[in-house]
C-alpha positions as CSV (number, residue, x, y, z in Angstrom):
1,X,58.6,29.7,0.8
2,X,58.2,26.0,2.0
3,X,54.8,24.3,2.3
4,X,55.3,24.0,6.0
5,X,55.8,27.7,6.4
6,X,52.8,28.5,4.2
7,X,50.6,26.1,6.3
8,X,51.6,27.8,9.5
9,X,50.9,31.3,8.1
10,X,47.4,30.2,7.0
11,X,46.7,28.9,10.5
12,X,48.1,32.0,12.2
13,X,46.0,34.3,9.9
14,X,42.8,32.4,10.7
15,X,43.6,32.5,14.4
16,X,44.2,36.2,14.4
17,X,40.9,36.9,12.6
18,X,38.9,34.8,15.0
19,X,40.5,36.3,18.1
20,X,39.8,39.8,16.7
21,X,36.1,38.9,16.9
22,X,35.4,39.1,13.2
23,X,33.8,36.5,10.9
24,X,36.4,33.9,10.0
25,X,36.3,33.2,6.2
26,X,38.1,31.5,3.4
27,X,37.6,32.5,-0.2
28,X,36.4,29.9,-2.6
29,X,38.5,29.3,-5.7
30,X,35.4,28.3,-7.8
31,X,33.9,30.7,-10.3
32,X,30.3,30.5,-9.2
33,X,28.8,33.8,-8.0
34,X,26.2,32.2,-5.8
35,X,25.5,28.8,-4.4
36,X,22.7,26.6,-5.9
37,X,19.6,28.6,-5.1
38,X,17.7,25.8,-3.5
39,X,20.4,24.0,-1.7
40,X,20.2,26.2,1.4
41,X,18.3,25.2,4.5
42,X,18.7,26.3,8.1
43,X,22.0,25.0,9.5
44,X,21.6,22.4,12.3
45,X,22.5,23.1,15.8
46,X,24.1,20.6,18.2
47,X,22.9,20.4,21.8
48,X,24.9,18.0,23.9
49,X,25.6,17.9,27.6
50,X,29.3,16.8,27.4
51,X,31.6,16.0,30.3
52,X,35.4,16.1,30.1
53,X,36.8,13.4,27.9
54,X,33.4,12.8,26.1
55,X,33.7,12.4,22.3
56,X,31.7,14.3,19.8
57,X,28.7,12.4,18.5
58,X,28.2,14.2,15.2
59,X,29.8,16.2,12.4
60,X,27.6,19.1,11.2
61,X,27.7,20.9,7.9
62,X,26.5,24.5,7.5
63,X,23.6,24.3,5.0
64,X,22.3,27.8,5.1
65,X,21.9,29.7,1.8
66,X,25.1,31.7,0.9
67,X,25.0,34.5,-1.6
68,X,28.6,35.8,-0.7
69,X,31.8,34.8,-2.4
70,X,33.2,33.0,0.7
71,X,32.6,30.3,3.1
72,X,32.8,30.9,6.9
73,X,32.7,29.4,10.3
74,X,30.7,30.7,13.3
75,X,31.3,34.2,14.6
76,X,31.8,32.7,18.1
77,X,33.1,29.2,18.7
78,X,32.1,28.3,22.3
79,X,34.6,27.2,24.9
80,X,32.3,26.0,27.6
81,X,33.6,25.8,31.2
82,X,30.7,23.9,32.7
83,X,28.6,20.9,31.8
84,X,25.8,22.9,30.1
85,X,22.6,21.4,28.8
86,X,23.0,23.5,25.6
87,X,26.7,23.1,24.9
88,X,28.1,24.7,21.8
89,X,24.7,26.2,20.9
90,X,26.1,29.0,18.6
91,X,28.3,26.9,16.3
92,X,25.8,27.4,13.4
93,X,25.6,31.2,13.8
94,X,27.3,32.7,10.8
95,X,28.6,29.3,9.5
96,X,28.2,29.1,5.7
97,X,29.4,26.6,3.1
98,X,30.1,27.5,-0.5
99,X,29.1,25.6,-3.6
100,X,27.1,23.1,-1.5
101,X,24.5,21.4,-3.7
102,X,23.0,18.9,-1.4
103,X,23.3,17.5,2.1
104,X,21.4,14.6,3.7
105,X,19.9,14.8,7.2
106,X,22.5,12.6,8.8
107,X,25.3,13.9,11.0
108,X,26.9,10.6,12.0
109,X,29.3,8.3,10.2
110,X,27.0,7.7,7.2
111,X,26.3,11.2,6.0
112,X,26.5,12.4,2.4
113,X,26.8,15.7,0.5
114,X,27.4,17.0,-3.0
115,X,29.6,20.1,-3.6
116,X,31.1,21.8,-6.6
117,X,34.8,21.4,-7.5
118,X,36.7,23.9,-5.4
119,X,33.7,24.5,-3.1
120,X,34.0,24.7,0.6
121,X,32.2,22.8,3.4
122,X,31.8,24.7,6.7
123,X,32.1,21.9,9.3
124,X,31.5,22.1,13.1
125,X,31.2,19.8,16.1
126,X,31.0,19.8,19.9
127,X,33.6,17.9,21.8
128,X,35.3,17.5,25.2
129,X,38.3,15.6,23.9
130,X,41.0,16.0,21.2
131,X,39.8,15.8,17.6
132,X,41.2,15.4,14.1
133,X,39.6,16.4,10.8
134,X,40.8,14.2,8.0
135,X,39.9,13.9,4.3
136,X,40.8,11.7,1.3
137,X,41.4,14.9,-0.7
138,X,41.1,18.7,-0.5
139,X,42.4,20.8,2.4
140,X,41.4,22.0,5.9
141,X,41.7,25.2,7.9
142,X,40.6,24.4,11.5
143,X,39.3,26.6,14.3
144,X,38.6,26.3,18.0
145,X,40.6,25.4,21.2
146,X,41.8,28.9,21.3
147,X,43.0,28.5,17.8
148,X,46.4,27.4,19.0
149,X,48.2,24.0,19.0
150,X,46.6,22.7,15.8
151,X,49.0,20.7,13.6
152,X,48.6,19.9,9.9
153,X,49.7,17.2,7.4
154,X,51.9,18.4,4.6
155,X,49.0,18.8,2.2
156,X,46.6,20.1,4.8
157,X,44.2,17.2,4.2
158,X,44.5,16.3,7.9
159,X,44.6,18.4,11.0
160,X,44.9,17.6,14.7
161,X,43.8,19.7,17.7
162,X,45.5,20.0,21.0
163,X,43.9,18.4,24.0
164,X,40.4,19.6,24.8
165,X,39.4,19.0,28.3
166,X,36.1,20.9,28.6
167,X,33.1,20.9,26.2
168,X,34.0,23.1,23.3
169,X,33.1,23.8,19.8
170,X,35.5,23.0,16.9
171,X,35.1,24.0,13.3
172,X,36.9,23.6,10.0
173,X,36.6,24.8,6.4
174,X,37.3,22.0,4.0
175,X,38.0,23.1,0.4
176,X,37.0,20.4,-2.1
177,X,39.5,19.3,-4.8
178,X,39.4,20.8,-8.2
179,X,39.0,17.3,-9.6
180,X,35.5,15.8,-9.6
181,X,35.1,12.5,-7.8
182,X,34.0,11.0,-4.5
183,X,35.9,11.9,-1.3
184,X,35.5,11.2,2.4
185,X,35.6,13.9,5.1
186,X,35.9,12.5,8.6
187,X,36.0,13.6,12.2
188,X,38.0,11.5,14.7
189,X,37.8,12.1,18.4
190,X,39.7,10.8,21.5
191,X,43.3,9.7,21.8
192,X,45.8,7.4,20.2
193,X,47.6,4.4,21.8
194,X,51.2,4.4,20.6
195,X,53.5,1.4,20.1
196,X,54.6,1.5,23.8
197,X,50.9,1.2,24.9
198,X,50.7,4.8,26.1
199,X,47.6,6.8,25.4
200,X,48.6,10.1,23.9
201,X,47.2,13.1,22.0
202,X,47.8,12.5,18.3
203,X,49.3,15.1,16.0
204,X,50.9,15.6,12.6
205,X,54.2,14.0,13.7
206,X,52.4,10.8,14.8
207,X,50.1,11.1,11.7
208,X,47.6,8.8,13.4
209,X,43.9,9.1,13.7
210,X,42.3,9.3,17.2
211,X,40.5,6.2,18.4
212,X,36.9,7.1,17.5
213,X,35.3,7.9,14.2
214,X,32.6,10.3,15.2
215,X,31.5,11.7,11.9
216,X,32.0,10.7,8.2
217,X,30.7,12.4,5.1
218,X,30.9,10.8,1.7
219,X,31.2,13.9,-0.5
220,X,30.5,13.8,-4.2
221,X,32.5,16.6,-5.9
222,X,31.0,17.6,-9.3
223,X,32.2,20.1,-12.0
224,X,28.7,21.5,-12.5
225,X,25.3,21.4,-10.7
226,X,22.6,19.0,-11.8
227,X,20.2,20.9,-9.6
228,X,17.4,23.2,-10.6
229,X,15.8,20.8,-13.0
230,X,12.9,18.5,-12.4
231,X,13.9,15.0,-11.3
232,X,11.1,12.4,-11.4
233,X,13.0,10.0,-9.1
234,X,12.8,12.6,-6.3
235,X,9.3,14.0,-7.0
236,X,5.9,12.8,-6.1
237,X,2.4,13.0,-7.6
238,X,-0.7,11.2,-6.4
239,X,-4.5,11.3,-7.0
240,X,-6.4,11.2,-3.7
241,X,-9.8,12.0,-2.3
242,X,-8.6,14.5,0.3
243,X,-5.6,16.6,-0.3
244,X,-2.6,16.1,2.0
245,X,0.2,18.4,3.0
246,X,3.6,17.7,1.5
247,X,3.0,14.7,-0.8
248,X,5.5,11.8,-0.3
249,X,3.9,9.1,-2.3
250,X,2.9,8.2,-5.8
251,X,0.1,5.8,-4.7
252,X,-3.4,6.8,-5.9
253,X,-6.7,6.3,-4.2
254,X,-9.1,3.9,-5.8
255,X,-11.9,5.5,-7.8
256,X,-14.3,6.6,-8.9
257,X,-15.4,9.2,-6.3
258,X,-19.1,9.7,-5.8
259,X,-21.0,12.5,-7.6
260,X,-20.0,15.8,-6.2
261,X,-16.8,14.6,-4.5
262,X,-13.8,16.1,-6.3
263,X,-10.3,14.6,-6.8
264,X,-7.1,16.2,-5.5
265,X,-3.9,15.6,-7.5
266,X,-1.2,16.5,-5.0
267,X,2.4,16.9,-6.2
268,X,5.8,17.9,-5.0
269,X,8.5,18.6,-7.5
270,X,12.2,18.2,-6.6
271,X,15.5,18.4,-8.4
272,X,18.4,15.8,-8.6
273,X,19.5,16.9,-5.1
274,X,16.0,16.5,-3.6
275,X,15.6,20.3,-3.4
276,X,12.7,22.5,-4.4
277,X,12.8,24.0,-7.8
278,X,12.7,27.7,-8.5
279,X,9.4,29.1,-9.7
280,X,8.4,28.3,-13.2
281,X,5.4,27.8,-15.5
282,X,2.9,25.3,-14.1
283,X,0.2,24.3,-16.5
284,X,-2.6,21.7,-15.9
285,X,-5.0,20.5,-18.5
286,X,-8.0,18.1,-18.3
287,X,-9.8,16.1,-21.0
288,X,-13.6,15.8,-21.3
289,X,-14.2,19.3,-19.9
290,X,-13.3,18.6,-16.2
291,X,-12.7,21.7,-14.2
292,X,-9.4,22.4,-12.5
293,X,-8.0,24.7,-9.8
294,X,-4.5,25.1,-8.4
295,X,-3.9,25.3,-4.6
296,X,-1.6,24.4,-1.8
297,X,-1.6,20.7,-0.9
298,X,-3.4,20.1,2.4
299,X,-5.9,22.9,1.7
300,X,-8.8,22.5,-0.8
301,X,-8.9,25.3,-3.3
302,X,-12.1,26.9,-4.6
303,X,-13.5,24.8,-7.4
304,X,-12.2,25.8,-10.8
305,X,-14.0,27.1,-13.9
306,X,-11.7,26.0,-16.7
307,X,-10.1,22.8,-18.1
308,X,-6.7,24.5,-18.5
309,X,-5.0,26.5,-15.7
310,X,-1.7,28.3,-15.5
311,X,0.4,29.4,-12.4
312,X,3.9,30.6,-11.7
313,X,5.1,28.4,-8.9
314,X,7.9,26.0,-7.8
315,X,5.4,23.1,-7.4
316,X,6.9,22.0,-4.2
317,X,3.7,21.4,-2.3
318,X,0.8,21.8,-4.7
319,X,-2.6,20.4,-5.5
320,X,-5.0,20.4,-8.5
321,X,-8.6,20.2,-7.6
322,X,-10.6,18.2,-10.3
323,X,-14.4,18.8,-10.5
324,X,-17.2,17.5,-12.7
325,X,-18.1,19.6,-15.7
326,X,-21.8,19.1,-15.0
327,X,-23.2,18.4,-11.6
328,X,-24.5,14.8,-11.4
329,X,-23.0,13.8,-14.7
330,X,-20.3,11.1,-14.6
331,X,-16.9,12.0,-16.0
332,X,-13.5,10.3,-16.7
333,X,-10.7,12.7,-17.3
334,X,-7.0,12.6,-17.8
335,X,-5.2,15.5,-16.1
336,X,-1.7,16.4,-17.4
337,X,0.6,18.7,-15.4
338,X,3.7,20.4,-16.9
339,X,6.4,22.4,-15.4
340,X,8.3,24.7,-17.8
341,X,7.0,22.5,-20.7
342,X,8.1,19.2,-19.1
343,X,5.3,16.8,-18.2
344,X,5.7,16.0,-14.5
345,X,2.4,14.2,-13.8
346,X,-0.4,12.5,-15.6
347,X,-3.4,11.0,-13.8
348,X,-6.7,9.6,-15.1
349,X,-9.6,9.9,-12.6
350,X,-13.3,9.3,-12.6
351,X,-16.2,11.0,-10.8
352,X,-19.4,9.0,-10.8
353,X,-22.8,10.6,-11.7
354,X,-26.0,10.4,-9.8
355,X,-28.3,7.3,-9.8
356,X,-29.6,6.6,-13.3
357,X,-30.4,2.9,-13.1
358,X,-31.4,0.2,-10.6
359,X,-30.7,-3.5,-11.1
360,X,-32.0,-6.5,-9.0
361,X,-29.9,-9.5,-10.1
362,X,-32.2,-12.4,-10.5
363,X,-29.6,-15.0,-9.5
364,X,-29.5,-13.4,-6.0
365,X,-33.2,-13.4,-5.2
366,X,-34.0,-15.8,-2.4
367,X,-37.3,-17.6,-1.7
368,X,-38.7,-16.2,1.5
369,X,-40.1,-18.4,4.3
370,X,-43.9,-18.4,4.9
371,X,-44.8,-15.5,7.2
372,X,-41.2,-14.4,7.1
373,X,-39.9,-10.8,6.8
374,X,-36.2,-10.8,7.8
375,X,-34.4,-12.9,5.3
376,X,-31.1,-14.6,6.1
377,X,-27.4,-13.5,5.6
378,X,-26.4,-17.1,4.9
379,X,-28.3,-16.9,1.6
380,X,-25.9,-14.2,0.3
381,X,-22.8,-15.6,2.1
382,X,-20.9,-12.3,1.2
383,X,-19.3,-11.8,4.6
384,X,-21.3,-8.7,5.5
385,X,-23.8,-10.5,7.8
386,X,-26.7,-8.6,6.2
387,X,-30.1,-10.3,6.3
388,X,-32.2,-10.1,3.2
389,X,-33.7,-11.8,0.2
390,X,-32.3,-9.7,-2.7
391,X,-29.7,-7.3,-3.8
392,X,-30.3,-3.8,-5.4
393,X,-27.4,-2.3,-7.4
394,X,-27.6,1.4,-8.2
395,X,-25.5,2.8,-11.1
396,X,-25.0,6.0,-12.9
397,X,-25.5,6.5,-16.7
398,X,-22.1,4.8,-17.6
399,X,-22.5,1.9,-15.2
400,X,-20.4,3.1,-12.2
401,X,-21.8,1.5,-9.0
402,X,-23.0,4.0,-6.4
403,X,-23.4,4.2,-2.7
404,X,-27.0,5.2,-1.8
405,X,-27.1,6.9,1.5
406,X,-30.4,8.2,2.7
407,X,-29.2,11.7,2.0
408,X,-29.1,10.9,-1.7
409,X,-32.6,9.4,-2.0
410,X,-35.2,7.0,-0.8
411,X,-36.0,3.4,-1.7
412,X,-39.5,2.1,-2.3
413,X,-41.4,-0.2,-4.6
414,X,-43.6,0.3,-7.6
415,X,-47.3,-0.1,-7.7
416,X,-48.2,-3.8,-8.4
417,X,-45.1,-5.2,-6.7
418,X,-47.1,-6.6,-3.7
419,X,-50.3,-8.6,-3.4
420,X,-51.8,-11.6,-1.6
421,X,-48.5,-13.6,-1.6
422,X,-46.0,-10.8,-0.9
423,X,-47.4,-8.1,1.4
424,X,-44.4,-5.7,1.7
425,X,-40.9,-4.9,0.3
426,X,-38.2,-3.0,2.2
427,X,-34.6,-2.0,1.2
428,X,-33.1,-1.6,4.6
429,X,-29.3,-2.1,4.4
430,X,-28.0,0.6,2.0
431,X,-24.9,0.4,-0.2
432,X,-22.0,2.3,1.4
433,X,-19.4,2.2,-1.4
434,X,-19.1,2.5,-5.2
435,X,-16.3,-0.1,-5.3
436,X,-17.7,-2.8,-7.5
437,X,-15.5,-5.5,-5.9
438,X,-17.2,-5.0,-2.6
439,X,-20.5,-6.6,-1.7
440,X,-21.3,-3.3,0.2
441,X,-21.7,-1.7,-3.2
442,X,-25.2,-3.4,-3.3
443,X,-28.1,-2.6,-1.0
444,X,-30.0,-5.5,0.5
445,X,-33.8,-5.7,0.4
446,X,-36.3,-8.1,2.0
447,X,-39.8,-9.1,1.1
448,X,-42.5,-10.2,3.5
449,X,-44.6,-13.3,2.9
450,X,-48.0,-14.4,4.1
451,X,-49.1,-17.9,5.1
452,X,-49.5,-19.2,1.6
453,X,-46.8,-20.3,-0.9
454,X,-46.6,-18.7,-4.3
455,X,-44.9,-16.1,-6.5
456,X,-45.4,-12.3,-6.9
457,X,-44.4,-11.6,-10.5
458,X,-43.2,-8.2,-11.9
459,X,-42.0,-6.6,-8.7
460,X,-40.0,-3.4,-9.1
461,X,-37.8,-1.3,-6.8
462,X,-37.8,2.5,-7.0
463,X,-35.3,5.1,-5.8
464,X,-36.5,8.7,-5.5
465,X,-33.8,11.3,-5.7
466,X,-33.8,14.5,-3.6
467,X,-35.0,16.4,-6.7
468,X,-38.0,14.2,-7.1
469,X,-36.7,12.0,-9.9
470,X,-37.8,8.4,-9.6
471,X,-35.5,5.6,-10.9
472,X,-37.2,2.2,-11.4
473,X,-35.5,-1.2,-11.4
474,X,-36.0,-4.1,-13.8
475,X,-39.0,-6.4,-13.1
476,X,-38.3,-9.5,-11.0
477,X,-40.2,-12.3,-9.2
478,X,-40.5,-12.7,-5.4
479,X,-41.5,-16.1,-4.1
480,X,-42.6,-17.6,-0.8
481,X,-42.3,-21.3,0.3
482,X,-42.6,-23.6,3.2
483,X,-39.8,-25.3,5.2
484,X,-38.3,-28.7,4.3
485,X,-40.4,-31.8,5.1
486,X,-38.4,-34.3,3.0
487,X,-35.2,-34.7,1.1
488,X,-33.5,-36.9,-1.5
489,X,-29.8,-37.3,-2.4
490,X,-28.2,-38.3,-5.7
491,X,-24.9,-38.2,-7.5
492,X,-24.4,-36.6,-10.9
493,X,-23.2,-39.9,-12.3
494,X,-23.6,-43.6,-11.4
495,X,-20.0,-44.5,-12.2
496,X,-16.8,-42.6,-11.7
497,X,-13.1,-43.0,-12.6
498,X,-10.4,-42.2,-10.1
499,X,-9.5,-38.5,-10.4
500,X,-13.0,-37.5,-11.4
501,X,-15.0,-34.7,-9.8
502,X,-18.3,-35.9,-8.3
503,X,-21.2,-33.8,-7.2
504,X,-23.7,-34.9,-4.6
505,X,-27.0,-33.0,-4.7
506,X,-29.4,-33.0,-1.8
507,X,-32.9,-31.8,-2.8
508,X,-35.4,-30.6,-0.2
509,X,-39.2,-30.5,-0.6
510,X,-41.9,-29.1,1.6
511,X,-45.0,-31.1,2.7
512,X,-46.7,-30.6,-0.6
513,X,-43.7,-31.7,-2.7
514,X,-42.7,-28.1,-3.7
515,X,-39.2,-26.6,-3.5
516,X,-38.4,-25.2,0.0
517,X,-37.5,-21.6,0.8
518,X,-33.9,-20.3,1.0
519,X,-34.2,-18.8,4.5
520,X,-34.9,-21.5,7.1
521,X,-31.8,-23.4,8.2
522,X,-31.7,-27.0,7.1
523,X,-30.3,-28.3,10.4
524,X,-27.3,-30.4,11.3
525,X,-26.2,-33.2,9.0
526,X,-23.9,-36.2,8.8
527,X,-22.6,-37.1,5.3
528,X,-20.2,-39.9,4.6
529,X,-19.0,-40.7,1.1
530,X,-16.6,-43.7,0.9
531,X,-13.8,-43.5,-1.6
532,X,-14.2,-39.7,-2.1
533,X,-12.8,-36.5,-0.5
534,X,-15.0,-33.5,0.1
535,X,-13.5,-30.3,-1.6
536,X,-16.4,-27.9,-1.1
537,X,-17.5,-26.2,2.1
538,X,-18.8,-28.6,4.7
539,X,-22.5,-28.1,5.4
540,X,-23.2,-26.3,8.7
541,X,-26.4,-26.5,10.7
542,X,-27.1,-22.9,9.7
543,X,-26.9,-23.7,6.0
544,X,-29.9,-22.9,3.8
545,X,-31.0,-24.4,0.5
546,X,-29.9,-22.7,-2.6
547,X,-31.9,-22.2,-5.8
548,X,-34.5,-24.9,-6.4
549,X,-34.2,-26.0,-2.8
550,X,-30.9,-27.8,-3.4
551,X,-27.5,-28.1,-1.7
552,X,-24.5,-29.3,-3.7
553,X,-21.4,-30.9,-2.3
554,X,-18.3,-31.5,-4.5
555,X,-15.8,-34.4,-4.1
556,X,-12.7,-35.7,-5.7
557,X,-12.8,-39.4,-6.6
558,X,-10.1,-41.6,-5.0
559,X,-8.1,-44.6,-6.1
560,X,-10.1,-47.3,-4.5
561,X,-12.3,-49.2,-7.0
562,X,-15.6,-50.8,-6.0
563,X,-19.3,-50.2,-5.5
564,X,-20.3,-47.9,-2.7
565,X,-23.3,-46.3,-0.9
566,X,-23.1,-42.9,0.7
567,X,-24.8,-41.9,3.9
568,X,-26.7,-38.6,3.8
569,X,-28.4,-37.9,7.2
570,X,-30.4,-34.7,7.9
571,X,-32.7,-36.4,10.4
572,X,-31.3,-35.1,13.7
573,X,-33.3,-31.9,14.0
574,X,-36.8,-32.9,12.9
575,X,-39.7,-35.0,14.1
576,X,-41.3,-35.3,10.7
577,X,-41.4,-38.9,9.6
578,X,-40.7,-38.0,6.0
579,X,-37.6,-36.1,7.0
580,X,-36.2,-38.9,9.2
581,X,-35.2,-41.2,6.3
582,X,-31.5,-41.5,5.8
583,X,-30.6,-41.4,2.1
584,X,-28.0,-43.8,0.7
585,X,-27.3,-43.0,-2.9
586,X,-25.0,-45.6,-4.6
587,X,-22.2,-45.2,-7.1
588,X,-19.3,-47.2,-8.6
589,X,-15.6,-46.2,-8.8
590,X,-13.1,-47.7,-11.3
591,X,-9.4,-47.0,-11.5
592,X,-9.5,-46.4,-15.2
593,X,-7.1,-49.2,-16.1
594,X,-7.7,-53.0,-15.8
595,X,-10.9,-53.2,-13.8
596,X,-10.9,-57.0,-13.3
597,X,-11.7,-58.0,-9.7
598,X,-10.8,-61.1,-7.8
599,X,-14.4,-62.3,-8.2
600,X,-14.1,-61.9,-12.0
601,X,-10.9,-64.0,-12.0
602,X,-12.5,-66.7,-9.8
603,X,-15.5,-66.8,-12.1
604,X,-13.3,-67.2,-15.2
605,X,-11.3,-70.1,-13.5
606,X,-14.6,-71.9,-12.7
607,X,-15.8,-71.5,-16.2
608,X,-12.5,-72.8,-17.6
609,X,-12.6,-75.9,-15.3
610,X,-16.2,-76.6,-16.4
611,X,-15.1,-76.4,-20.1
612,X,-12.2,-78.8,-19.5
613,X,-14.5,-81.3,-17.8
614,X,-16.9,-81.2,-20.7
615,X,-14.0,-81.9,-23.1
616,X,-12.8,-84.8,-21.0
617,X,-16.3,-86.3,-20.9
618,X,-16.6,-86.0,-24.7
619,X,-13.3,-87.7,-25.2
620,X,-14.2,-90.6,-22.9
621,X,-17.4,-91.2,-24.9
622,X,-15.4,-91.3,-28.1
623,X,-13.0,-93.9,-26.7
624,X,-15.8,-96.2,-25.4
625,X,-17.4,-96.3,-28.9
626,X,-14.2,-97.8,-30.3
């Protein structure tokens, strides 16, 4: 029997089966009893309102799970007679591939699939023009267009339909080669322009592809499945505050969480074909006694009671809830998750404890203005615009910074923290985060001063927890001072070399010669420093004095040598005579090499001439004596 006769008999047999209204099938030559258990998903439908002559816009692959020994096309392949809004809507019904291991979500010209050697792809499309299925290997059996008029290449790797004038479904069963490798399976639509310029329907005699490539699948044919086994490149695991459905990231939230707030370790396990695994042994263990519980990602499970938990699950959309061993006690734990003995996720997370210590950093305590009670955000310059005179940092027993909302406890001050100088202390802007890199991890407090300058020593802040426990801070001093009445300016050196860093310090004093407060703005200023370039922040009218009533400006020293005087002018906003004196600190700049000036050269020349004159006079006297 010739190959041509065999090809025609295969086509006639397929046509007869379809016309008889039975499921059209082709037996697979591969030895697998069932397809890969997790390769199957619901086959896609195509809904296109096609007019006569319109080309198919996609090539679909049946992806439904198939436990039979054969592949099949749909039980009914539509031959629509009108322009319907749901054309070819039953092409997926009964369509099954065989040996399909994976299929991407694309149906255009950049699709991909993986199939076993000898496996069969069930293909379908909706078209209103002639089509051709073509592959770089393997063989086709095509269906549709009344199952008449199809023509095949000699090896059945290409097949051409007759003309299709109305929107219709077409299908094909493509049998993969027995040799593993990479192949292309394509759908061409439309017509062919021959050498005479005529537009014709292509066929096996012309052996030409129609004009439009409407679908193309790069098919990887493999001898055995790599599926069913955990693949880290396609799986996800993340530690987050709130569990999320279907994890798609490995990015963790920053920790620690606050006391009582649990972690969720969400994970989704996939195989090499990005498919779910079959159920297996899931085991999660935690160090340091943390308590664990399995659950579905997106839903918070009931808190666990053990540090090792076991479940039988595919791990496709799971979460592990991680809780403190002891309420209020800080914990850092490493959670390890295994699937059938293979480690699939390891995360180290921390949960902070409750407040165990308060610290007031001495370097951040501002001197309050006389009769002042609000403070100034410029003193902190932390970008949060919170007015105050000191920070309070709350930490747990291992040093984790803590947010201190009013629901957690109440701030106050210890007995003996106020007196005749400082009349009140308030912590008003509460820490809102435990992130130590954020200024909002510190609360801001303010002290109230009377009319007299001075210092209240040994002040202490307290924090009373809901259970009545009182936490007390370190002792610190709170001071009150008047506004500026005078100022002086000086450089850190009298002489600089080009390239040096110079510091200009402006020191402010009150009317009694004491350092000023850090709250009242110093006012507008004009500062000019010849031969130098300012590299620190320019002073603004809202600037306040820093520690010791001082403000520092940093400059780089330029290349121009000489003696200079700066102009430091803070006189614009005051009527005080002592404050209206412009300061002119002087300094010298050398280039670091030969520092001889023109004046030095001239002086040397004059000295040399004088010396020569003396020698001439001495010589004249000697001659006259003779």
